[in-house]
PDB file of the backbone (N, CA, C, O) and the ligand in Angstrom, with CONECT records:
HET     ZN  A 101       1
ATOM      1  N   MET A   1      21.619 -30.850 -12.837  1.00  0.00           N
ATOM      2  CA  MET A   1      22.413 -29.899 -13.639  1.00  0.00           C
ATOM      3  C   MET A   1      21.801 -29.683 -15.019  1.00  0.00           C
ATOM      4  O   MET A   1      21.721 -28.562 -15.520  1.00  0.00           O
ATOM      5  N   ALA A   2      21.361 -30.819 -15.629  1.00  0.00           N
ATOM      6  CA  ALA A   2      20.750 -30.704 -16.948  1.00  0.00           C
ATOM      7  C   ALA A   2      19.492 -29.842 -16.880  1.00  0.00           C
ATOM      8  O   ALA A   2      19.190 -29.070 -17.790  1.00  0.00           O
ATOM      9  N   GLY A   3      18.759 -30.004 -15.753  1.00  0.00           N
ATOM     10  CA  GLY A   3      17.542 -29.217 -15.584  1.00  0.00           C
ATOM     11  C   GLY A   3      17.846 -27.723 -15.543  1.00  0.00           C
ATOM     12  O   GLY A   3      17.138 -26.924 -16.155  1.00  0.00           O
ATOM     13  N   GLY A   4      18.914 -27.345 -14.808  1.00  0.00           N
ATOM     14  CA  GLY A   4      19.297 -25.938 -14.720  1.00  0.00           C
ATOM     15  C   GLY A   4      19.637 -25.364 -16.079  1.00  0.00           C
ATOM     16  O   GLY A   4      19.244 -24.243 -16.400  1.00  0.00           O
ATOM     17  N   TRP A   5      20.371 -26.133 -16.885  1.00  0.00           N
ATOM     18  CA  TRP A   5      20.777 -25.648 -18.205  1.00  0.00           C
ATOM     19  C   TRP A   5      19.541 -25.387 -19.070  1.00  0.00           C
ATOM     20  O   TRP A   5      19.451 -24.369 -19.757  1.00  0.00           O
ATOM     21  N   ALA A   6      18.594 -26.325 -19.025  1.00  0.00           N
ATOM     22  CA  ALA A   6      17.378 -26.185 -19.831  1.00  0.00           C
ATOM     23  C   ALA A   6      16.599 -24.943 -19.404  1.00  0.00           C
ATOM     24  O   ALA A   6      16.008 -24.251 -20.234  1.00  0.00           O
ATOM     25  N   ARG A   7      16.607 -24.669 -18.089  1.00  0.00           N
ATOM     26  CA  ARG A   7      15.870 -23.508 -17.617  1.00  0.00           C
ATOM     27  C   ARG A   7      16.517 -22.213 -18.142  1.00  0.00           C
ATOM     28  O   ARG A   7      15.816 -21.279 -18.531  1.00  0.00           O
ATOM     29  N   ASP A   8      17.869 -22.167 -18.149  1.00  0.00           N
ATOM     30  CA  ASP A   8      18.559 -20.992 -18.698  1.00  0.00           C
ATOM     31  C   ASP A   8      18.126 -20.739 -20.130  1.00  0.00           C
ATOM     32  O   ASP A   8      17.843 -19.604 -20.513  1.00  0.00           O
ATOM     33  N   GLY A   9      18.076 -21.801 -20.914  1.00  0.00           N
ATOM     34  CA  GLY A   9      17.691 -21.668 -22.317  1.00  0.00           C
ATOM     35  C   GLY A   9      16.277 -21.126 -22.442  1.00  0.00           C
ATOM     36  O   GLY A   9      16.002 -20.262 -23.275  1.00  0.00           O
ATOM     37  N   ALA A  10      15.397 -21.636 -21.619  1.00  0.00           N
ATOM     38  CA  ALA A  10      14.005 -21.201 -21.680  1.00  0.00           C
ATOM     39  C   ALA A  10      13.901 -19.715 -21.361  1.00  0.00           C
ATOM     40  O   ALA A  10      13.133 -18.989 -21.993  1.00  0.00           O
ATOM     41  N   VAL A  11      14.687 -19.262 -20.366  1.00  0.00           N
ATOM     42  CA  VAL A  11      14.618 -17.850 -19.983  1.00  0.00           C
ATOM     43  C   VAL A  11      15.087 -16.962 -21.121  1.00  0.00           C
ATOM     44  O   VAL A  11      14.442 -15.956 -21.420  1.00  0.00           O
ATOM     45  N   SER A  12      16.208 -17.314 -21.770  1.00  0.00           N
ATOM     46  CA  SER A  12      16.688 -16.429 -22.837  1.00  0.00           C
ATOM     47  C   SER A  12      15.762 -16.474 -24.044  1.00  0.00           C
ATOM     48  O   SER A  12      15.621 -15.477 -24.752  1.00  0.00           O
ATOM     49  N   GLU A  13      15.135 -17.610 -24.284  1.00  0.00           N
ATOM     50  CA  GLU A  13      14.137 -17.659 -25.358  1.00  0.00           C
ATOM     51  C   GLU A  13      12.981 -16.710 -25.055  1.00  0.00           C
ATOM     52  O   GLU A  13      12.476 -16.014 -25.936  1.00  0.00           O
ATOM     53  N   GLN A  14      12.577 -16.700 -23.790  1.00  0.00           N
ATOM     54  CA  GLN A  14      11.487 -15.821 -23.383  1.00  0.00           C
ATOM     55  C   GLN A  14      11.870 -14.367 -23.586  1.00  0.00           C
ATOM     56  O   GLN A  14      11.067 -13.574 -24.078  1.00  0.00           O
ATOM     57  N   ILE A  15      13.113 -14.005 -23.204  1.00  0.00           N
ATOM     58  CA  ILE A  15      13.562 -12.617 -23.356  1.00  0.00           C
ATOM     59  C   ILE A  15      13.587 -12.243 -24.829  1.00  0.00           C
ATOM     60  O   ILE A  15      13.117 -11.169 -25.203  1.00  0.00           O
ATOM     61  N   GLU A  16      14.134 -13.121 -25.673  1.00  0.00           N
ATOM     62  CA  GLU A  16      14.173 -12.820 -27.107  1.00  0.00           C
ATOM     63  C   GLU A  16      12.765 -12.652 -27.660  1.00  0.00           C
ATOM     64  O   GLU A  16      12.510 -11.756 -28.464  1.00  0.00           O
ATOM     65  N   ALA A  17      11.858 -13.513 -27.229  1.00  0.00           N
ATOM     66  CA  ALA A  17      10.480 -13.431 -27.709  1.00  0.00           C
ATOM     67  C   ALA A  17       9.858 -12.114 -27.288  1.00  0.00           C
ATOM     68  O   ALA A  17       9.132 -11.501 -28.071  1.00  0.00           O
ATOM     69  N   SER A  18      10.125 -11.662 -26.062  1.00  0.00           N
ATOM     70  CA  SER A  18       9.496 -10.424 -25.614  1.00  0.00           C
ATOM     71  C   SER A  18      10.094  -9.232 -26.341  1.00  0.00           C
ATOM     72  O   SER A  18       9.392  -8.249 -26.578  1.00  0.00           O
ATOM     73  N   ILE A  19      11.387  -9.291 -26.705  1.00  0.00           N
ATOM     74  CA  ILE A  19      11.985  -8.187 -27.468  1.00  0.00           C
ATOM     75  C   ILE A  19      11.354  -8.113 -28.855  1.00  0.00           C
ATOM     76  O   ILE A  19      11.014  -7.024 -29.317  1.00  0.00           O
ATOM     77  N   SER A  20      11.192  -9.252 -29.526  1.00  0.00           N
ATOM     78  CA  SER A  20      10.613  -9.170 -30.874  1.00  0.00           C
ATOM     79  C   SER A  20       9.132  -8.826 -30.818  1.00  0.00           C
ATOM     80  O   SER A  20       8.612  -8.183 -31.730  1.00  0.00           O
ATOM     81  N   ASP A  21       8.451  -9.243 -29.764  1.00  0.00           N
ATOM     82  CA  ASP A  21       7.071  -8.796 -29.555  1.00  0.00           C
ATOM     83  C   ASP A  21       7.013  -7.283 -29.481  1.00  0.00           C
ATOM     84  O   ASP A  21       6.182  -6.632 -30.114  1.00  0.00           O
ATOM     85  N   GLU A  22       7.936  -6.742 -28.679  1.00  0.00           N
ATOM     86  CA  GLU A  22       7.975  -5.302 -28.460  1.00  0.00           C
ATOM     87  C   GLU A  22       8.225  -4.568 -29.783  1.00  0.00           C
ATOM     88  O   GLU A  22       7.561  -3.579 -30.091  1.00  0.00           O
ATOM     89  N   LEU A  23       9.183  -5.066 -30.549  1.00  0.00           N
ATOM     90  CA  LEU A  23       9.503  -4.434 -31.833  1.00  0.00           C
ATOM     91  C   LEU A  23       8.305  -4.497 -32.769  1.00  0.00           C
ATOM     92  O   LEU A  23       7.993  -3.517 -33.446  1.00  0.00           O
ATOM     93  N   ALA A  24       7.635  -5.637 -32.810  1.00  0.00           N
ATOM     94  CA  ALA A  24       6.480  -5.799 -33.683  1.00  0.00           C
ATOM     95  C   ALA A  24       5.384  -4.818 -33.279  1.00  0.00           C
ATOM     96  O   ALA A  24       4.709  -4.232 -34.124  1.00  0.00           O
ATOM     97  N   ARG A  25       5.225  -4.655 -31.974  1.00  0.00           N
ATOM     98  CA  ARG A  25       4.189  -3.746 -31.495  1.00  0.00           C
ATOM     99  C   ARG A  25       4.515  -2.301 -31.887  1.00  0.00           C
ATOM    100  O   ARG A  25       3.642  -1.549 -32.320  1.00  0.00           O
ATOM    101  N   LEU A  26       5.806  -1.926 -31.723  1.00  0.00           N
ATOM    102  CA  LEU A  26       6.212  -0.569 -32.088  1.00  0.00           C
ATOM    103  C   LEU A  26       6.004  -0.321 -33.566  1.00  0.00           C
ATOM    104  O   LEU A  26       5.540   0.747 -33.965  1.00  0.00           O
ATOM    105  N   LYS A  27       6.350  -1.320 -34.390  1.00  0.00           N
ATOM    106  CA  LYS A  27       6.200  -1.167 -35.836  1.00  0.00           C
ATOM    107  C   LYS A  27       4.727  -1.039 -36.211  1.00  0.00           C
ATOM    108  O   LYS A  27       4.363  -0.251 -37.083  1.00  0.00           O
ATOM    109  N   ALA A  28       3.889  -1.823 -35.541  1.00  0.00           N
ATOM    110  CA  ALA A  28       2.466  -1.802 -35.855  1.00  0.00           C
ATOM    111  C   ALA A  28       1.850  -0.475 -35.448  1.00  0.00           C
ATOM    112  O   ALA A  28       0.968   0.042 -36.134  1.00  0.00           O
ATOM    113  N   ARG A  29       2.312   0.076 -34.336  1.00  0.00           N
ATOM    114  CA  ARG A  29       1.682   1.274 -33.796  1.00  0.00           C
ATOM    115  C   ARG A  29       1.979   2.497 -34.665  1.00  0.00           C
ATOM    116  O   ARG A  29       1.083   3.282 -34.975  1.00  0.00           O
ATOM    117  N   ARG A  30       3.259   2.650 -35.058  1.00  0.00           N
ATOM    118  CA  ARG A  30       3.618   3.824 -35.860  1.00  0.00           C
ATOM    119  C   ARG A  30       4.439   3.354 -37.051  1.00  0.00           C
ATOM    120  O   ARG A  30       5.222   2.412 -36.933  1.00  0.00           O
ATOM    121  N   SER A  31       4.270   3.994 -38.182  1.00  0.00           N
ATOM    122  CA  SER A  31       5.100   3.638 -39.329  1.00  0.00           C
ATOM    123  C   SER A  31       6.534   4.060 -39.022  1.00  0.00           C
ATOM    124  O   SER A  31       6.772   5.188 -38.590  1.00  0.00           O
ATOM    125  N   PRO A  32       7.488   3.159 -39.242  1.00  0.00           N
ATOM    126  CA  PRO A  32       8.863   3.434 -38.844  1.00  0.00           C
ATOM    127  C   PRO A  32       9.579   4.444 -39.718  1.00  0.00           C
ATOM    128  O   PRO A  32      10.615   4.975 -39.318  1.00  0.00           O
ATOM    129  N   GLU A  33       9.052   4.724 -40.902  1.00  0.00           N
ATOM    130  CA  GLU A  33       9.762   5.631 -41.812  1.00  0.00           C
ATOM    131  C   GLU A  33       9.012   6.935 -42.021  1.00  0.00           C
ATOM    132  O   GLU A  33       7.787   6.995 -41.922  1.00  0.00           O
ATOM    133  N   GLY A  34       9.782   7.979 -42.313  1.00  0.00           N
ATOM    134  CA  GLY A  34       9.195   9.257 -42.683  1.00  0.00           C
ATOM    135  C   GLY A  34       8.477   9.964 -41.552  1.00  0.00           C
ATOM    136  O   GLY A  34       7.645  10.840 -41.791  1.00  0.00           O
ATOM    137  N   GLU A  35       8.793   9.589 -40.314  1.00  0.00           N
ATOM    138  CA  GLU A  35       8.090  10.196 -39.192  1.00  0.00           C
ATOM    139  C   GLU A  35       9.060  10.479 -38.057  1.00  0.00           C
ATOM    140  O   GLU A  35       8.757  10.207 -36.895  1.00  0.00           O
ATOM    141  N   SER A  36      10.208  11.015 -38.381  1.00  0.00           N
ATOM    142  CA  SER A  36      11.192  11.346 -37.352  1.00  0.00           C
ATOM    143  C   SER A  36      10.625  12.430 -36.436  1.00  0.00           C
ATOM    144  O   SER A  36       9.965  13.368 -36.883  1.00  0.00           O
ATOM    145  N   LEU A  37      10.902  12.272 -35.146  1.00  0.00           N
ATOM    146  CA  LEU A  37      10.471  13.290 -34.187  1.00  0.00           C
ATOM    147  C   LEU A  37      11.519  14.389 -34.108  1.00  0.00           C
ATOM    148  O   LEU A  37      12.713  14.132 -34.261  1.00  0.00           O
ATOM    149  N   THR A  38      11.070  15.610 -33.869  1.00  0.00           N
ATOM    150  CA  THR A  38      12.010  16.714 -33.693  1.00  0.00           C
ATOM    151  C   THR A  38      12.572  16.730 -32.276  1.00  0.00           C
ATOM    152  O   THR A  38      13.641  17.283 -32.022  1.00  0.00           O
ATOM    153  N   HIS A  39      11.824  16.108 -31.351  1.00  0.00           N
ATOM    154  CA  HIS A  39      12.268  16.032 -29.962  1.00  0.00           C
ATOM    155  C   HIS A  39      12.158  14.591 -29.473  1.00  0.00           C
ATOM    156  O   HIS A  39      11.247  13.856 -29.855  1.00  0.00           O
ATOM    157  N   CYS A  40      13.113  14.201 -28.611  1.00  0.00           N
ATOM    158  CA  CYS A  40      13.182  12.840 -28.104  1.00  0.00           C
ATOM    159  C   CYS A  40      11.891  12.437 -27.397  1.00  0.00           C
ATOM    160  O   CYS A  40      11.330  13.203 -26.614  1.00  0.00           O
ATOM    161  N   ALA A  41      11.426  11.206 -27.691  1.00  0.00           N
ATOM    162  CA  ALA A  41      10.194  10.717 -27.077  1.00  0.00           C
ATOM    163  C   ALA A  41      10.386  10.447 -25.588  1.00  0.00           C
ATOM    164  O   ALA A  41       9.411  10.425 -24.836  1.00  0.00           O
ATOM    165  N   GLU A  42      11.634  10.241 -25.150  1.00  0.00           N
ATOM    166  CA  GLU A  42      11.897   9.899 -23.752  1.00  0.00           C
ATOM    167  C   GLU A  42      12.131  11.149 -22.903  1.00  0.00           C
ATOM    168  O   GLU A  42      11.502  11.326 -21.860  1.00  0.00           O
ATOM    169  N   CYS A  43      13.043  12.016 -23.359  1.00  0.00           N
ATOM    170  CA  CYS A  43      13.503  13.108 -22.491  1.00  0.00           C
ATOM    171  C   CYS A  43      13.225  14.483 -23.069  1.00  0.00           C
ATOM    172  O   CYS A  43      13.543  15.494 -22.443  1.00  0.00           O
ATOM    173  N   ASP A  44      12.622  14.534 -24.282  1.00  0.00           N
ATOM    174  CA  ASP A  44      12.220  15.816 -24.867  1.00  0.00           C
ATOM    175  C   ASP A  44      13.385  16.690 -25.321  1.00  0.00           C
ATOM    176  O   ASP A  44      13.201  17.873 -25.608  1.00  0.00           O
ATOM    177  N   GLU A  45      14.598  16.104 -25.388  1.00  0.00           N
ATOM    178  CA  GLU A  45      15.731  16.832 -25.957  1.00  0.00           C
ATOM    179  C   GLU A  45      15.516  16.977 -27.457  1.00  0.00           C
ATOM    180  O   GLU A  45      14.970  16.073 -28.089  1.00  0.00           O
ATOM    181  N   PRO A  46      15.935  18.098 -28.037  1.00  0.00           N
ATOM    182  CA  PRO A  46      15.852  18.220 -29.500  1.00  0.00           C
ATOM    183  C   PRO A  46      16.761  17.192 -30.177  1.00  0.00           C
ATOM    184  O   PRO A  46      17.890  16.966 -29.740  1.00  0.00           O
ATOM    185  N   ILE A  47      16.258  16.575 -31.245  1.00  0.00           N
ATOM    186  CA  ILE A  47      17.057  15.620 -32.005  1.00  0.00           C
ATOM    187  C   ILE A  47      17.656  16.375 -33.201  1.00  0.00           C
ATOM    188  O   ILE A  47      16.920  16.986 -33.977  1.00  0.00           O
ATOM    189  N   PRO A  48      18.983  16.335 -33.352  1.00  0.00           N
ATOM    190  CA  PRO A  48      19.612  17.094 -34.442  1.00  0.00           C
ATOM    191  C   PRO A  48      19.110  16.651 -35.812  1.00  0.00           C
ATOM    192  O   PRO A  48      18.850  15.472 -36.052  1.00  0.00           O
ATOM    193  N   GLU A  49      18.980  17.639 -36.709  1.00  0.00           N
ATOM    194  CA  GLU A  49      18.522  17.389 -38.083  1.00  0.00           C
ATOM    195  C   GLU A  49      19.304  16.257 -38.747  1.00  0.00           C
ATOM    196  O   GLU A  49      18.717  15.398 -39.405  1.00  0.00           O
ATOM    197  N   ALA A  50      20.633  16.256 -38.575  1.00  0.00           N
ATOM    198  CA  ALA A  50      21.473  15.243 -39.221  1.00  0.00           C
ATOM    199  C   ALA A  50      21.097  13.841 -38.745  1.00  0.00           C
ATOM    200  O   ALA A  50      21.077  12.891 -39.529  1.00  0.00           O
ATOM    201  N   ARG A  51      20.800  13.727 -37.458  1.00  0.00           N
ATOM    202  CA  ARG A  51      20.418  12.431 -36.904  1.00  0.00           C
ATOM    203  C   ARG A  51      19.066  11.993 -37.457  1.00  0.00           C
ATOM    204  O   ARG A  51      18.855  10.816 -37.748  1.00  0.00           O
ATOM    205  N   ARG A  52      18.158  12.948 -37.598  1.00  0.00           N
ATOM    206  CA  ARG A  52      16.824  12.603 -38.114  1.00  0.00           C
ATOM    207  C   ARG A  52      16.903  12.152 -39.565  1.00  0.00           C
ATOM    208  O   ARG A  52      16.136  11.295 -40.002  1.00  0.00           O
ATOM    209  N   ARG A  53      17.850  12.746 -40.316  1.00  0.00           N
ATOM    210  CA  ARG A  53      18.017  12.326 -41.716  1.00  0.00           C
ATOM    211  C   ARG A  53      18.699  10.966 -41.794  1.00  0.00           C
ATOM    212  O   ARG A  53      18.368  10.139 -42.644  1.00  0.00           O
ATOM    213  N   ALA A  54      19.656  10.747 -40.897  1.00  0.00           N
ATOM    214  CA  ALA A  54      20.428   9.494 -40.928  1.00  0.00           C
ATOM    215  C   ALA A  54      19.563   8.303 -40.541  1.00  0.00           C
ATOM    216  O   ALA A  54      19.746   7.205 -41.066  1.00  0.00           O
ATOM    217  N   ILE A  55      18.609   8.516 -39.612  1.00  0.00           N
ATOM    218  CA  ILE A  55      17.773   7.423 -39.120  1.00  0.00           C
ATOM    219  C   ILE A  55      16.315   7.775 -39.371  1.00  0.00           C
ATOM    220  O   ILE A  55      15.694   8.469 -38.566  1.00  0.00           O
ATOM    221  N   PRO A  56      15.761   7.294 -40.495  1.00  0.00           N
ATOM    222  CA  PRO A  56      14.350   7.599 -40.789  1.00  0.00           C
ATOM    223  C   PRO A  56      13.445   7.090 -39.667  1.00  0.00           C
ATOM    224  O   PRO A  56      13.549   5.936 -39.253  1.00  0.00           O
ATOM    225  N   GLY A  57      12.567   7.949 -39.186  1.00  0.00           N
ATOM    226  CA  GLY A  57      11.644   7.543 -38.139  1.00  0.00           C
ATOM    227  C   GLY A  57      12.264   7.514 -36.752  1.00  0.00           C
ATOM    228  O   GLY A  57      11.734   6.868 -35.848  1.00  0.00           O
ATOM    229  N   VAL A  58      13.389   8.213 -36.575  1.00  0.00           N
ATOM    230  CA  VAL A  58      14.051   8.206 -35.271  1.00  0.00           C
ATOM    231  C   VAL A  58      13.140   8.824 -34.202  1.00  0.00           C
ATOM    232  O   VAL A  58      12.472   9.831 -34.437  1.00  0.00           O
ATOM    233  N   LYS A  59      13.133   8.196 -33.026  1.00  0.00           N
ATOM    234  CA  LYS A  59      12.237   8.653 -31.957  1.00  0.00           C
ATOM    235  C   LYS A  59      13.003   9.132 -30.728  1.00  0.00           C
ATOM    236  O   LYS A  59      12.461   9.843 -29.881  1.00  0.00           O
ATOM    237  N   LEU A  60      14.283   8.727 -30.642  1.00  0.00           N
ATOM    238  CA  LEU A  60      15.049   9.003 -29.422  1.00  0.00           C
ATOM    239  C   LEU A  60      16.300   9.808 -29.724  1.00  0.00           C
ATOM    240  O   LEU A  60      16.860   9.702 -30.816  1.00  0.00           O
ATOM    241  N   CYS A  61      16.746  10.618 -28.760  1.00  0.00           N
ATOM    242  CA  CYS A  61      18.015  11.306 -28.881  1.00  0.00           C
ATOM    243  C   CYS A  61      19.154  10.285 -28.702  1.00  0.00           C
ATOM    244  O   CYS A  61      18.925   9.126 -28.356  1.00  0.00           O
ATOM    245  N   ILE A  62      20.375  10.753 -28.948  1.00  0.00           N
ATOM    246  CA  ILE A  62      21.518   9.830 -28.892  1.00  0.00           C
ATOM    247  C   ILE A  62      21.667   9.211 -27.499  1.00  0.00           C
ATOM    248  O   ILE A  62      21.934   8.016 -27.371  1.00  0.00           O
ATOM    249  N   ASP A  63      21.495  10.029 -26.460  1.00  0.00           N
ATOM    250  CA  ASP A  63      21.657   9.528 -25.094  1.00  0.00           C
ATOM    251  C   ASP A  63      20.655   8.419 -24.776  1.00  0.00           C
ATOM    252  O   ASP A  63      21.027   7.371 -24.248  1.00  0.00           O
ATOM    253  N   CYS A  64      19.390   8.655 -25.100  1.00  0.00           N
ATOM    254  CA  CYS A  64      18.364   7.663 -24.779  1.00  0.00           C
ATOM    255  C   CYS A  64      18.551   6.401 -25.619  1.00  0.00           C
ATOM    256  O   CYS A  64      18.332   5.291 -25.134  1.00  0.00           O
ATOM    257  N   MET A  65      18.958   6.573 -26.886  1.00  0.00           N
ATOM    258  CA  MET A  65      19.192   5.413 -27.740  1.00  0.00           C
ATOM    259  C   MET A  65      20.342   4.572 -27.183  1.00  0.00           C
ATOM    260  O   MET A  65      20.265   3.344 -27.153  1.00  0.00           O
ATOM    261  N   ALA A  66      21.411   5.248 -26.743  1.00  0.00           N
ATOM    262  CA  ALA A  66      22.566   4.532 -26.195  1.00  0.00           C
ATOM    263  C   ALA A  66      22.177   3.799 -24.916  1.00  0.00           C
ATOM    264  O   ALA A  66      22.616   2.675 -24.673  1.00  0.00           O
ATOM    265  N   GLU A  67      21.353   4.446 -24.106  1.00  0.00           N
ATOM    266  CA  GLU A  67      20.908   3.819 -22.865  1.00  0.00           C
ATOM    267  C   GLU A  67      20.106   2.551 -23.166  1.00  0.00           C
ATOM    268  O   GLU A  67      20.281   1.516 -22.522  1.00  0.00           O
ATOM    269  N   ARG A  68      19.219   2.660 -24.165  1.00  0.00           N
ATOM    270  CA  ARG A  68      18.389   1.517 -24.519  1.00  0.00           C
ATOM    271  C   ARG A  68      19.254   0.383 -25.086  1.00  0.00           C
ATOM    272  O   ARG A  68      19.063  -0.784 -24.746  1.00  0.00           O
ATOM    273  N   ASP A  69      20.216   0.748 -25.962  1.00  0.00           N
ATOM    274  CA  ASP A  69      21.125  -0.253 -26.536  1.00  0.00           C
ATOM    275  C   ASP A  69      21.896  -0.974 -25.449  1.00  0.00           C
ATOM    276  O   ASP A  69      21.993  -2.201 -25.459  1.00  0.00           O
ATOM    277  N   SER A  70      22.448  -0.210 -24.505  1.00  0.00           N
ATOM    278  CA  SER A  70      23.280  -0.844 -23.483  1.00  0.00           C
ATOM    279  C   SER A  70      22.430  -1.716 -22.566  1.00  0.00           C
ATOM    280  O   SER A  70      22.921  -2.714 -22.037  1.00  0.00           O
ATOM    281  N   ALA A  71      21.180  -1.361 -22.372  1.00  0.00           N
ATOM    282  CA  ALA A  71      20.290  -2.206 -21.571  1.00  0.00           C
ATOM    283  C   ALA A  71      20.087  -3.558 -22.256  1.00  0.00           C
ATOM    284  O   ALA A  71      20.107  -4.598 -21.599  1.00  0.00           O
ATOM    285  N   PHE A  72      19.890  -3.540 -23.581  1.00  0.00           N
ATOM    286  CA  PHE A  72      19.737  -4.799 -24.312  1.00  0.00           C
ATOM    287  C   PHE A  72      21.020  -5.604 -24.258  1.00  0.00           C
ATOM    288  O   PHE A  72      20.985  -6.811 -24.017  1.00  0.00           O
ATOM    289  N   LYS A  73      22.174  -4.941 -24.483  1.00  0.00           N
ATOM    290  CA  LYS A  73      23.451  -5.640 -24.515  1.00  0.00           C
ATOM    291  C   LYS A  73      23.779  -6.239 -23.157  1.00  0.00           C
ATOM    292  O   LYS A  73      24.272  -7.364 -23.072  1.00  0.00           O
ATOM    293  N   ALA A  74      23.507  -5.494 -22.100  1.00  0.00           N
ATOM    294  CA  ALA A  74      23.814  -5.980 -20.752  1.00  0.00           C
ATOM    295  C   ALA A  74      23.029  -7.259 -20.471  1.00  0.00           C
ATOM    296  O   ALA A  74      23.573  -8.226 -19.939  1.00  0.00           O
ATOM    297  N   ARG A  75      21.759  -7.255 -20.830  1.00  0.00           N
ATOM    298  CA  ARG A  75      20.937  -8.443 -20.588  1.00  0.00           C
ATOM    299  C   ARG A  75      21.457  -9.639 -21.391  1.00  0.00           C
ATOM    300  O   ARG A  75      21.588 -10.739 -20.855  1.00  0.00           O
ATOM    301  N   GLY A  76      21.751  -9.421 -22.669  1.00  0.00           N
ATOM    302  CA  GLY A  76      22.250 -10.495 -23.525  1.00  0.00           C
ATOM    303  C   GLY A  76      23.580 -11.017 -23.015  1.00  0.00           C
ATOM    304  O   GLY A  76      23.812 -12.226 -22.996  1.00  0.00           O
ATOM    305  N   GLY A  77      24.466 -10.099 -22.596  1.00  0.00           N
ATOM    306  CA  GLY A  77      25.794 -10.484 -22.119  1.00  0.00           C
ATOM    307  C   GLY A  77      25.721 -11.355 -20.889  1.00  0.00           C
ATOM    308  O   GLY A  77      26.438 -12.350 -20.782  1.00  0.00           O
ATOM    309  N   ILE A  78      24.851 -10.985 -19.954  1.00  0.00           N
ATOM    310  CA  ILE A  78      24.722 -11.757 -18.717  1.00  0.00           C
ATOM    311  C   ILE A  78      24.236 -13.172 -19.030  1.00  0.00           C
ATOM    312  O   ILE A  78      24.759 -14.143 -18.484  1.00  0.00           O
ATOM    313  N   ASN A  79      23.249 -13.290 -19.898  1.00  0.00           N
ATOM    314  CA  ASN A  79      22.729 -14.607 -20.254  1.00  0.00           C
ATOM    315  C   ASN A  79      23.789 -15.469 -20.935  1.00  0.00           C
ATOM    316  O   ASN A  79      23.944 -16.651 -20.628  1.00  0.00           O
ATOM    317  N   ARG A  80      24.526 -14.842 -21.880  1.00  0.00           N
ATOM    318  CA  ARG A  80      25.520 -15.607 -22.623  1.00  0.00           C
ATOM    319  C   ARG A  80      26.635 -16.076 -21.686  1.00  0.00           C
ATOM    320  O   ARG A  80      27.078 -17.223 -21.751  1.00  0.00           O
ATOM    321  N   ARG A  81      27.080 -15.167 -20.814  1.00  0.00           N
ATOM    322  CA  ARG A  81      28.140 -15.525 -19.881  1.00  0.00           C
ATOM    323  C   ARG A  81      27.664 -16.656 -18.960  1.00  0.00           C
ATOM    324  O   ARG A  81      28.414 -17.586 -18.664  1.00  0.00           O
ATOM    325  N   GLY A  82      26.424 -16.562 -18.521  1.00  0.00           N
ATOM    326  CA  GLY A  82      25.874 -17.568 -17.604  1.00  0.00           C
ATOM    327  C   GLY A  82      25.881 -18.952 -18.230  1.00  0.00           C
ATOM    328  O   GLY A  82      26.272 -19.920 -17.578  1.00  0.00           O
ATOM    329  N   SER A  83      25.450 -19.065 -19.499  1.00  0.00           N
ATOM    330  CA  SER A  83      25.354 -20.394 -20.093  1.00  0.00           C
ATOM    331  C   SER A  83      26.745 -20.926 -20.462  1.00  0.00           C
ATOM    332  O   SER A  83      26.969 -22.137 -20.478  1.00  0.00           O
ATOM    333  N   LYS A  84      27.688 -19.997 -20.763  1.00  0.00           N
ATOM    334  CA  LYS A  84      29.053 -20.449 -21.057  1.00  0.00           C
ATOM    335  C   LYS A  84      29.689 -21.053 -19.801  1.00  0.00           C
ATOM    336  O   LYS A  84      30.360 -22.083 -19.861  1.00  0.00           O
ATOM    337  N   ASP A  85      29.460 -20.384 -18.656  1.00  0.00           N
ATOM    338  CA  ASP A  85      29.981 -20.893 -17.389  1.00  0.00           C
ATOM    339  C   ASP A  85      29.477 -22.308 -17.117  1.00  0.00           C
ATOM    340  O   ASP A  85      30.253 -23.190 -16.746  1.00  0.00           O
ATOM    341  N   SER A  86      28.192 -22.517 -17.300  1.00  0.00           N
ATOM    342  CA  SER A  86      27.641 -23.832 -16.952  1.00  0.00           C
ATOM    343  C   SER A  86      28.125 -24.904 -17.928  1.00  0.00           C
ATOM    344  O   SER A  86      28.197 -26.081 -17.574  1.00  0.00           O
ATOM    345  N   GLN A  87      28.457 -24.497 -19.159  1.00  0.00           N
ATOM    346  CA  GLN A  87      29.004 -25.471 -20.102  1.00  0.00           C
ATOM    347  C   GLN A  87      30.443 -25.856 -19.730  1.00  0.00           C
ATOM    348  O   GLN A  87      30.835 -27.016 -19.855  1.00  0.00           O
ATOM    349  N   LEU A  88      31.219 -24.875 -19.274  1.00  0.00           N
ATOM    350  CA  LEU A  88      32.613 -25.141 -18.898  1.00  0.00           C
ATOM    351  C   LEU A  88      32.693 -26.046 -17.683  1.00  0.00           C
ATOM    352  O   LEU A  88      33.585 -26.891 -17.597  1.00  0.00           O
ATOM    353  N   LYS A  89      31.773 -25.881 -16.744  1.00  0.00           N
ATOM    354  CA  LYS A  89      31.761 -26.706 -15.538  1.00  0.00           C
ATOM    355  C   LYS A  89      31.128 -28.060 -15.858  1.00  0.00           C
ATOM    356  O   LYS A  89      31.018 -28.913 -14.978  1.00  0.00           O
TER     357      LYS A  89
HETATM  358 ZN    ZN A 101      16.404  11.489 -25.022  1.00  0.00          ZN2+
END
């Protein structure tokens, strides 16, 4: 049982590391400020002027951003729920 718990921890550490790797790579590749796209990098939808002003360097439309956010949250939620279950048992 202890072995299983340790493995869960290792997996979530790996996921967190890959997310920050990804962010670092994105930051290195393009300057995050002053370079808002007029059209979404994912689906080519126009990004509203107000959104581009609100988020300097925005690359995604609202739909794609929400999709990406929920993908991150879903992964985090599953991991957190999993380790809470094993602690309760
Ligand atoms: Zn989009």
